DOSE-652677 format. One record per residue (C-alpha): residue number from 1; residue in one letter; chain; y, x, z. Coordinates in nm, 2 decimals. Each point is the difference from the previous one (the first is absolute). Layout:
@n->NUM; res->a; chain->A; py->Y; px->X; pz->Z
...
***
This chain:
@n->1; res->r; chain->A; py->-2.35; px->3.84; pz->-2.93
@n->2; res->g; chain->A; py->-0.31; px->0.19; pz->-0.06
@n->3; res->w; chain->A; py->-0.35; px->-0.04; pz->0.18
@n->4; res->t; chain->A; py->-0.05; px->0.11; pz->0.32
@n->5; res->d; chain->A; py->-0.38; px->0.12; pz->0.15
@n->6; res->v; chain->A; py->-0.08; px->-0.19; pz->0.26
@n->7; res->t; chain->A; py->-0.08; px->0.17; pz->0.36
@n->8; res->h; chain->A; py->-0.28; px->-0.20; pz->0.20
@n->9; res->d; chain->A; py->0.18; px->-0.14; pz->0.31
@n->10; res->v; chain->A; py->0.39; px->0.06; pz->-0.08
@n->11; res->k; chain->A; py->0.26; px->-0.29; pz->0.02
@n->12; res->i; chain->A; py->0.25; px->-0.01; pz->-0.30
@n->13; res->d; chain->A; py->0.33; px->-0.16; pz->0.05
@n->14; res->y; chain->A; py->-0.02; px->-0.26; pz->-0.31
@n->15; res->d; chain->A; py->0.16; px->-0.34; pz->-0.04
@n->16; res->l; chain->A; py->-0.25; px->-0.20; pz->-0.16
@n->17; res->e; chain->A; py->0.24; px->-0.30; pz->-0.06
@n->18; res->a; chain->A; py->0.25; px->0.21; pz->-0.14
@n->19; res->h; chain->A; py->-0.24; px->0.17; pz->-0.22
@n->20; res->p; chain->A; py->-0.41; px->-0.05; pz->-0.14
@n->21; res->l; chain->A; py->-0.24; px->0.23; pz->0.11
@n->22; res->q; chain->A; py->-0.20; px->0.18; pz->-0.22
@n->23; res->l; chain->A; py->-0.27; px->0.18; pz->0.06
@n->24; res->k; chain->A; py->-0.27; px->0.21; pz->-0.25
@n->25; res->t; chain->A; py->-0.36; px->-0.02; pz->0.02
@n->26; res->d; chain->A; py->-0.29; px->0.15; pz->-0.18
@n->27; res->s; chain->A; py->-0.26; px->-0.17; pz->0.19
@n->28; res->a; chain->A; py->-0.32; px->-0.15; pz->-0.18
@n->29; res->v; chain->A; py->-0.11; px->-0.33; pz->0.06
@n->30; res->g; chain->A; py->-0.32; px->0.00; pz->0.20
@n->31; res->s; chain->A; py->0.11; px->0.34; pz->0.19
@n->32; res->d; chain->A; py->0.09; px->-0.17; pz->0.28
@n->33; res->d; chain->A; py->0.34; px->0.16; pz->0.05
@n->34; res->q; chain->A; py->0.26; px->-0.14; pz->0.21
@n->35; res->v; chain->A; py->0.39; px->0.02; pz->0.00
@n->36; res->f; chain->A; py->0.16; px->-0.13; pz->0.34
@n->37; res->v; chain->A; py->0.35; px->-0.05; pz->0.00
@n->38; res->e; chain->A; py->0.17; px->-0.09; pz->0.34
@n->39; res->l; chain->A; py->0.33; px->-0.17; pz->0.02
@n->40; res->y; chain->A; py->0.28; px->0.09; pz->0.27
@n->41; res->t; chain->A; py->0.31; px->-0.13; pz->0.10
@n->42; res->a; chain->A; py->0.25; px->0.16; pz->0.31
@n->43; res->a; chain->A; py->-0.23; px->-0.19; pz->0.21
@n->44; res->g; chain->A; py->-0.31; px->0.10; pz->-0.09
@n->45; res->n; chain->A; py->-0.29; px->-0.09; pz->-0.24
@n->46; res->i; chain->A; py->0.03; px->-0.34; pz->-0.20
@n->47; res->g; chain->A; py->-0.35; px->0.03; pz->-0.18
@n->48; res->y; chain->A; py->-0.22; px->0.16; pz->-0.27
@n->49; res->i; chain->A; py->-0.15; px->0.01; pz->-0.37
@n->50; res->l; chain->A; py->-0.30; px->0.11; pz->-0.05
@n->51; res->l; chain->A; py->-0.14; px->0.08; pz->-0.32
@n->52; res->d; chain->A; py->-0.38; px->0.04; pz->0.00
@n->53; res->f; chain->A; py->-0.15; px->0.12; pz->-0.35
@n->54; res->s; chain->A; py->-0.35; px->-0.16; pz->0.05
@n->55; res->n; chain->A; py->-0.20; px->-0.20; pz->-0.24
@n->56; res->p; chain->A; py->0.17; px->-0.28; pz->-0.05
@n->57; res->p; chain->A; py->0.36; px->0.17; pz->0.10
@n->58; res->q; chain->A; py->0.11; px->-0.15; pz->0.29
@n->59; res->y; chain->A; py->0.33; px->0.00; pz->0.26
@n->60; res->q; chain->A; py->0.12; px->-0.08; pz->0.34
@n->61; res->i; chain->A; py->0.37; px->-0.12; pz->0.14
@n->62; res->a; chain->A; py->-0.01; px->0.06; pz->0.38
@n->63; res->f; chain->A; py->0.18; px->-0.35; pz->0.12
@n->64; res->c; chain->A; py->-0.12; px->-0.20; pz->-0.27
@n->65; res->s; chain->A; py->-0.39; px->0.08; pz->0.01
@n->66; res->y; chain->A; py->-0.19; px->0.23; pz->0.16
@n->67; res->n; chain->A; py->-0.29; px->-0.06; pz->-0.28
@n->68; res->w; chain->A; py->-0.05; px->0.20; pz->-0.31
@n->69; res->t; chain->A; py->0.09; px->-0.22; pz->-0.29
@n->70; res->p; chain->A; py->-0.06; px->0.05; pz->-0.35
@n->71; res->f; chain->A; py->0.27; px->0.02; pz->-0.23
@n->72; res->p; chain->A; py->0.10; px->-0.32; pz->-0.15
@n->73; res->v; chain->A; py->-0.01; px->0.16; pz->-0.38
@n->74; res->t; chain->A; py->-0.19; px->0.31; pz->-0.15
@n->75; res->l; chain->A; py->0.18; px->0.29; pz->0.01
@n->76; res->p; chain->A; py->0.10; px->0.20; pz->-0.27
@n->77; res->v; chain->A; py->-0.31; px->0.21; pz->-0.10
@n->78; res->e; chain->A; py->0.17; px->0.35; pz->0.01
@n->79; res->q; chain->A; py->-0.10; px->0.21; pz->0.30
@n->80; res->d; chain->A; py->0.34; px->0.17; pz->0.05
@n->81; res->k; chain->A; py->0.20; px->-0.33; pz->0.13
@n->82; res->v; chain->A; py->0.38; px->-0.01; pz->0.09
@n->83; res->w; chain->A; py->0.05; px->-0.27; pz->0.26
@n->84; res->t; chain->A; py->0.30; px->-0.16; pz->0.05
@n->85; res->i; chain->A; py->0.09; px->-0.19; pz->0.32
@n->86; res->t; chain->A; py->0.28; px->-0.20; pz->0.02
@n->87; res->k; chain->A; py->0.13; px->-0.20; pz->0.32
@n->88; res->t; chain->A; py->0.29; px->-0.27; pz->0.03
@n->89; res->p; chain->A; py->0.07; px->-0.21; pz->0.29
@n->90; res->t; chain->A; py->-0.28; px->-0.25; pz->-0.12
@n->91; res->a; chain->A; py->-0.25; px->0.17; pz->-0.20
@n->92; res->l; chain->A; py->-0.22; px->0.33; pz->-0.01
@n->93; res->k; chain->A; py->-0.10; px->0.08; pz->-0.37
@n->94; res->i; chain->A; py->-0.24; px->0.27; pz->-0.11
@n->95; res->e; chain->A; py->0.01; px->0.13; pz->-0.41
@n->96; res->c; chain->A; py->-0.28; px->0.22; pz->-0.09
@n->97; res->n; chain->A; py->0.12; px->0.17; pz->-0.35
@n->98; res->g; chain->A; py->0.24; px->-0.24; pz->-0.03
@n->99; res->v; chain->A; py->-0.27; px->-0.31; pz->0.03
@n->100; res->e; chain->A; py->0.10; px->-0.24; pz->0.30
@n->101; res->v; chain->A; py->-0.32; px->-0.01; pz->0.22
@n->102; res->l; chain->A; py->0.11; px->-0.15; pz->0.32
@n->103; res->q; chain->A; py->0.31; px->-0.22; pz->0.10
@n->104; res->l; chain->A; py->-0.01; px->-0.07; pz->0.36
@n->105; res->r; chain->A; py->0.26; px->-0.28; pz->0.14
@n->106; res->l; chain->A; py->0.12; px->0.12; pz->0.33
@n->107; res->s; chain->A; py->0.09; px->-0.25; pz->0.31
***
């Protein structure tokens, strides 16, 4: 599969438990750019993942926390990043350029 350009406010049918989602970013730390991924089922919105390129970079996971939280590890230094978001029935994992930067247990 190749990369698909993102169109703002468009829902994409995607099974996050069957396949990890990969996103490419080229935002510099301190740019305050944000990435917003909203998660849906047939029943509606089930949450979102927000990445914030402030200094330090932070994240927010809806229904887990509504506060900005710095990543628990230092992100890779490259400005161009590939983010991999993986969901299992019990966990949400985020990698950046192959480095695990977050793992949350789901309940």
